[in-house]
VOGU-3710 file (C-alpha; in Angstrom, 3 decimals, decimal comma):
1> mspslidspd> 0,000/0,000/0,000  1,464/3,371/-0,985  1,336/6,308/1,391  -1,134/9,065/0,654  0,157/11,517/3,238  3,572/12,179/4,691  3,231/15,022/7,143  6,136/15,267/9,517  9,665/16,445/8,801  10,838/13,481/10,861
11> tvtsrvlrpl> 9,100/11,035/8,502  9,723/12,646/5,080  12,511/10,513/3,658  13,360/9,306/0,188  12,289/5,824/1,258  8,738/6,875/2,156  8,482/9,112/-0,935  9,381/6,325/-3,390  5,833/4,877/-3,618  4,697/8,317/-4,841
21> lgaqvvvrta> 7,180/8,406/-7,762  5,434/9,485/-10,944  2,344/10,655/-9,071  0,795/14,090/-8,811  1,486/15,338/-5,298  0,802/18,373/-3,146  4,004/19,574/-1,509  4,358/21,918/1,437  7,563/23,557/2,569  7,917/26,268/5,214
31> stlwcgtlls> 7,529/28,937/2,521  5,330/27,452/-0,218  2,583/25,044/-1,233  2,331/23,646/-4,771  1,171/20,718/-6,843  3,489/18,805/-9,150  4,779/15,417/-10,211  7,381/13,623/-8,117  10,038/12,448/-10,578  12,879/11,328/-8,356
41> cvkdsawfvv> 13,996/11,137/-4,763  17,402/10,407/-3,350  18,834/10,468/0,157  18,957/14,271/0,465  16,533/15,696/-2,109  13,381/15,228/-4,137  12,827/16,346/-7,734  9,412/17,578/-8,812  8,024/19,106/-12,004  5,624/21,971/-11,400
51> ddtdvvvhid> 4,057/23,632/-14,461  6,953/22,530/-16,732  9,535/23,790/-14,222  11,985/21,477/-12,447  12,017/21,965/-8,682  14,581/20,260/-6,464  13,869/20,398/-2,742  16,136/19,264/0,065  14,390/16,510/2,049  14,808/18,516/5,288
61> dlvsvraa> 12,776/21,378/3,729  9,709/19,209/3,081  6,962/19,720/5,655  4,405/17,465/3,976  3,788/15,545/0,773  0,472/13,967/-0,178  -1,088/12,465/-3,268  -3,083/15,043/-5,221
//
């Protein structure tokens, strides 16, 4: 079963994000909220596409990620 909500900085890791790869997600950081596609996640960062723009976010900056 893939996660639909990851909502704590302590639990947002590349491992828990992997089931959401390729999915539309809603992402919250301390300064922004947006919807995009999760393309990749590695130990320290996640790569999203938002409106044809690549966005790379450090894992520690993610407050929450959920399926859109």
